[in-house]
C-alpha positions as a LaTeX table, in Angstrom:
\begin{tabular}{lrrr}
\hline
Residue & $x$ (\AA) & $y$ (\AA) & $z$ (\AA) \\
\hline
Met1 & 16.95 & $-18.74$ & 15.79 \\
Lys2 & 17.37 & $-15.87$ & 13.11 \\
Arg3 & 14.12 & $-15.24$ & 11.16 \\
Gly4 & 13.72 & $-12.59$ & 8.46 \\
Leu5 & 11.18 & $-11.41$ & 6.41 \\
Val6 & 11.20 & $-10.86$ & 2.71 \\
Trp7 & 8.73 & $-8.32$ & 1.34 \\
Phe8 & 7.88 & $-9.19$ & $-2.32$ \\
Thr9 & 6.81 & $-6.25$ & $-4.41$ \\
Glu10 & 7.70 & $-6.61$ & $-7.99$ \\
Asp11 & 10.60 & $-9.01$ & $-8.00$ \\
Leu12 & 8.25 & $-12.10$ & $-8.09$ \\
Arg13 & 10.66 & $-14.70$ & $-8.71$ \\
Val14 & 13.08 & $-17.04$ & $-6.55$ \\
Asp15 & 15.85 & $-17.23$ & $-9.16$ \\
Asp16 & 18.10 & $-14.24$ & $-9.52$ \\
Asn17 & 16.62 & $-12.40$ & $-6.85$ \\
Glu18 & 19.39 & $-10.52$ & $-4.65$ \\
Thr19 & 16.93 & $-9.51$ & $-1.97$ \\
Leu20 & 15.91 & $-13.08$ & $-1.48$ \\
Leu21 & 19.41 & $-14.56$ & $-1.54$ \\
Lys22 & 20.67 & $-11.93$ & 1.03 \\
Ala23 & 17.63 & $-12.96$ & 3.33 \\
Ile24 & 18.83 & $-16.69$ & 3.05 \\
Glu25 & 22.39 & $-15.98$ & 3.74 \\
Glu26 & 21.62 & $-14.10$ & 6.88 \\
Asn27 & 18.88 & $-15.84$ & 8.50 \\
Asp28 & 17.76 & $-19.54$ & 9.69 \\
Glu29 & 14.37 & $-19.08$ & 8.56 \\
Ile30 & 12.82 & $-16.52$ & 6.25 \\
Ile31 & 8.98 & $-15.36$ & 5.69 \\
Pro32 & 8.08 & $-14.17$ & 2.38 \\
Val33 & 5.13 & $-12.20$ & 2.00 \\
Phe34 & 3.15 & $-10.38$ & $-0.43$ \\
Phe35 & 0.68 & $-7.55$ & 0.32 \\
Leu36 & $-2.67$ & $-7.29$ & $-1.66$ \\
Asp37 & $-3.01$ & $-3.76$ & $-0.71$ \\
Ser38 & $-5.99$ & $-2.90$ & $-2.81$ \\
Tyr39 & $-3.38$ & $-1.08$ & $-5.17$ \\
Ala40 & $-5.33$ & $-2.20$ & $-8.15$ \\
Asp41 & $-8.57$ & $-0.42$ & $-6.80$ \\
Lys42 & $-7.03$ & 2.94 & $-6.50$ \\
Gln43 & $-7.44$ & 5.50 & $-9.34$ \\
Gln44 & $-5.97$ & 8.76 & $-10.34$ \\
Phe45 & $-7.66$ & 11.01 & $-12.61$ \\
Ser46 & $-10.41$ & 8.28 & $-13.06$ \\
Ile47 & $-7.73$ & 6.05 & $-14.73$ \\
Pro48 & $-7.20$ & 2.74 & $-13.02$ \\
Arg49 & $-3.48$ & 2.36 & $-11.61$ \\
Cys50 & $-3.48$ & $-1.33$ & $-12.28$ \\
Gly51 & $-4.94$ & $-2.56$ & $-15.70$ \\
Asn52 & $-6.56$ & $-5.95$ & $-16.33$ \\
Ala53 & $-3.64$ & $-7.46$ & $-18.10$ \\
Arg54 & $-1.09$ & $-6.39$ & $-15.26$ \\
Glu55 & $-3.66$ & $-7.75$ & $-12.61$ \\
Lys56 & $-3.50$ & $-10.98$ & $-14.47$ \\
Phe57 & 0.30 & $-10.91$ & $-14.69$ \\
Ile58 & 0.75 & $-10.21$ & $-11.03$ \\
Lys59 & $-1.80$ & $-13.19$ & $-10.20$ \\
Glu60 & $-0.02$ & $-15.41$ & $-12.31$ \\
Ser61 & 3.34 & $-14.60$ & $-11.05$ \\
Leu62 & 2.23 & $-15.01$ & $-7.54$ \\
Met63 & 0.96 & $-18.35$ & $-8.30$ \\
Asn64 & 4.44 & $-19.42$ & $-9.85$ \\
Leu65 & 6.16 & $-17.95$ & $-6.82$ \\
Gln66 & 4.03 & $-19.87$ & $-4.39$ \\
His67 & 4.87 & $-23.01$ & $-6.53$ \\
Gln68 & 8.53 & $-22.33$ & $-6.36$ \\
Phe69 & 8.41 & $-21.96$ & $-2.49$ \\
Asn70 & 6.19 & $-25.03$ & $-2.28$ \\
Lys71 & 8.73 & $-27.03$ & $-4.14$ \\
Arg72 & 11.44 & $-25.99$ & $-1.55$ \\
Gly73 & 9.13 & $-26.74$ & 1.35 \\
Gly74 & 8.12 & $-23.26$ & 2.03 \\
Thr75 & 5.17 & $-21.08$ & 1.44 \\
Leu76 & 4.46 & $-17.61$ & 0.52 \\
Leu77 & 2.17 & $-15.46$ & 2.67 \\
Val78 & $-0.25$ & $-13.38$ & 0.60 \\
Val79 & $-1.69$ & $-11.01$ & 3.00 \\
Ala80 & $-4.94$ & $-8.71$ & 2.28 \\
Gly81 & $-4.13$ & $-5.28$ & 3.68 \\
Thr82 & $-1.68$ & $-2.44$ & 3.38 \\
Pro83 & 1.96 & $-3.07$ & 4.14 \\
Asn84 & 2.27 & 0.07 & 6.68 \\
Val85 & $-0.36$ & $-1.82$ & 8.91 \\
Glu86 & 0.38 & $-5.47$ & 8.22 \\
Leu87 & 4.02 & $-5.37$ & 8.00 \\
Pro88 & 4.68 & $-4.31$ & 11.76 \\
Arg89 & 2.02 & $-6.76$ & 12.81 \\
Leu90 & 3.77 & $-9.66$ & 11.02 \\
Cys91 & 7.14 & $-8.61$ & 12.38 \\
Val92 & 5.60 & $-8.65$ & 16.01 \\
Glu93 & 3.77 & $-12.00$ & 15.38 \\
Tyr94 & 6.80 & $-13.85$ & 13.71 \\
Gln95 & 9.40 & $-12.36$ & 15.97 \\
Ile96 & 11.12 & $-10.63$ & 12.86 \\
Arg97 & 14.41 & $-8.68$ & 13.55 \\
Lys98 & 15.06 & $-7.83$ & 9.74 \\
Val99 & 12.74 & $-6.96$ & 6.50 \\
Tyr100 & 14.28 & $-7.46$ & 3.18 \\
Thr101 & 12.62 & $-5.83$ & 0.22 \\
Lys102 & 13.39 & $-4.40$ & $-3.20$ \\
Lys103 & 14.42 & $-0.43$ & $-3.11$ \\
Gln104 & 11.54 & 1.25 & $-4.71$ \\
Val105 & 12.17 & 4.15 & $-7.10$ \\
Gly106 & 8.62 & 5.73 & $-7.33$ \\
Ser107 & 7.80 & 8.58 & $-5.37$ \\
Glu108 & 4.76 & 7.22 & $-3.59$ \\
Glu109 & 6.39 & 4.06 & $-3.00$ \\
Lys110 & 9.42 & 5.51 & $-1.58$ \\
Ile111 & 7.42 & 7.53 & 0.88 \\
Leu112 & 5.56 & 4.35 & 1.97 \\
Gln113 & 8.90 & 2.40 & 2.42 \\
Tyr114 & 10.46 & 5.48 & 4.52 \\
Glu115 & 7.22 & 5.59 & 6.73 \\
Ile116 & 7.42 & 1.59 & 7.23 \\
Lys117 & 11.04 & 1.97 & 8.00 \\
Gln118 & 10.60 & 4.47 & 10.76 \\
His119 & 7.76 & 2.34 & 12.19 \\
Leu120 & 9.74 & $-0.91$ & 12.16 \\
Leu121 & 12.78 & 1.04 & 13.80 \\
Lys122 & 10.60 & 1.84 & 16.94 \\
Leu123 & 9.95 & $-1.92$ & 17.07 \\
Gly124 & 13.55 & $-2.76$ & 16.93 \\
Val125 & 13.33 & $-4.37$ & 13.24 \\
Asp126 & 16.09 & $-3.54$ & 10.70 \\
Phe127 & 14.55 & $-2.46$ & 7.13 \\
Gln128 & 16.95 & $-3.31$ & 4.20 \\
Thr129 & 16.54 & $-2.50$ & 0.57 \\
Tyr130 & 18.25 & $-3.73$ & $-2.49$ \\
Ser131 & 18.57 & $-2.00$ & $-5.78$ \\
Thr132 & 17.30 & $-4.63$ & $-8.35$ \\
Ser133 & 15.47 & $-2.38$ & $-10.73$ \\
Thr134 & 18.34 & $-1.99$ & $-13.24$ \\
Leu135 & 20.53 & $-4.02$ & $-15.22$ \\
Tyr136 & 23.76 & $-2.28$ & $-13.68$ \\
His137 & 23.79 & $-2.11$ & $-9.85$ \\
Pro138 & 24.44 & 1.60 & $-9.00$ \\
Asp139 & 27.48 & 0.66 & $-6.93$ \\
Asp140 & 29.19 & $-1.04$ & $-10.07$ \\
Leu141 & 28.90 & 1.97 & $-12.37$ \\
Pro142 & 32.17 & 3.60 & $-13.13$ \\
Phe143 & 30.56 & 6.98 & $-12.07$ \\
Ser144 & 28.18 & 8.24 & $-9.72$ \\
Val145 & 24.44 & 8.25 & $-10.47$ \\
Arg146 & 24.44 & 12.18 & $-10.14$ \\
Asp147 & 27.21 & 12.09 & $-12.94$ \\
Ile148 & 25.52 & 9.56 & $-15.32$ \\
Pro149 & 26.26 & 10.86 & $-18.92$ \\
Met150 & 23.47 & 12.63 & $-20.67$ \\
Leu151 & 23.86 & 10.79 & $-23.98$ \\
Phe152 & 23.03 & 6.90 & $-23.72$ \\
Thr153 & 25.72 & 5.76 & $-26.15$ \\
Lys154 & 28.35 & 7.29 & $-23.66$ \\
Phe155 & 26.81 & 5.67 & $-20.76$ \\
Arg156 & 26.56 & 2.35 & $-22.61$ \\
Lys157 & 30.13 & 2.49 & $-23.70$ \\
Leu158 & 31.37 & 3.21 & $-20.08$ \\
Ala159 & 29.24 & 0.80 & $-18.48$ \\
Glu160 & 29.82 & $-2.19$ & $-20.82$ \\
Lys161 & 33.65 & $-1.30$ & $-20.69$ \\
Glu162 & 33.97 & $-0.93$ & $-16.72$ \\
Ser163 & 30.96 & $-2.49$ & $-15.14$ \\
Lys164 & 29.53 & $-6.10$ & $-14.87$ \\
Val165 & 26.10 & $-7.36$ & $-14.66$ \\
Arg166 & 25.46 & $-8.85$ & $-11.29$ \\
Thr167 & 24.18 & $-12.43$ & $-11.36$ \\
\hline
\end{tabular}
């Protein structure tokens, strides 16, 4: 039986979720997971990285996501701990061969994903990321990401004319 793990980070929804759809297409069973990695407790320059409103939004989104999985006969694992420790452990425990997640764009998040990918490769686990942060997928743009027009109007006109929004 092919079993994949979907690591939810920000795309806390079942509908219109390319990462989840890809995992469902390629596996007999999926394990959806979200890590409570005490991100909210971290501070930089004495400023909390996650405010009360965002924390409330995340909790409500997780409850909704859990409800969506329950309706479909599944369950969302909400794991207390850091992904770089817990993700490899879950892959071994559930005999996961492939992890699916959103491609991160923040510098700290990109470093974390890179470190996790390297660790999982040593375990023989493939690590796939999907670009889901933008309206237009980078592969669908009529120019390379390096050649994005400096003026938004030019970008918009080219993108609207020659690209489609993925659904």
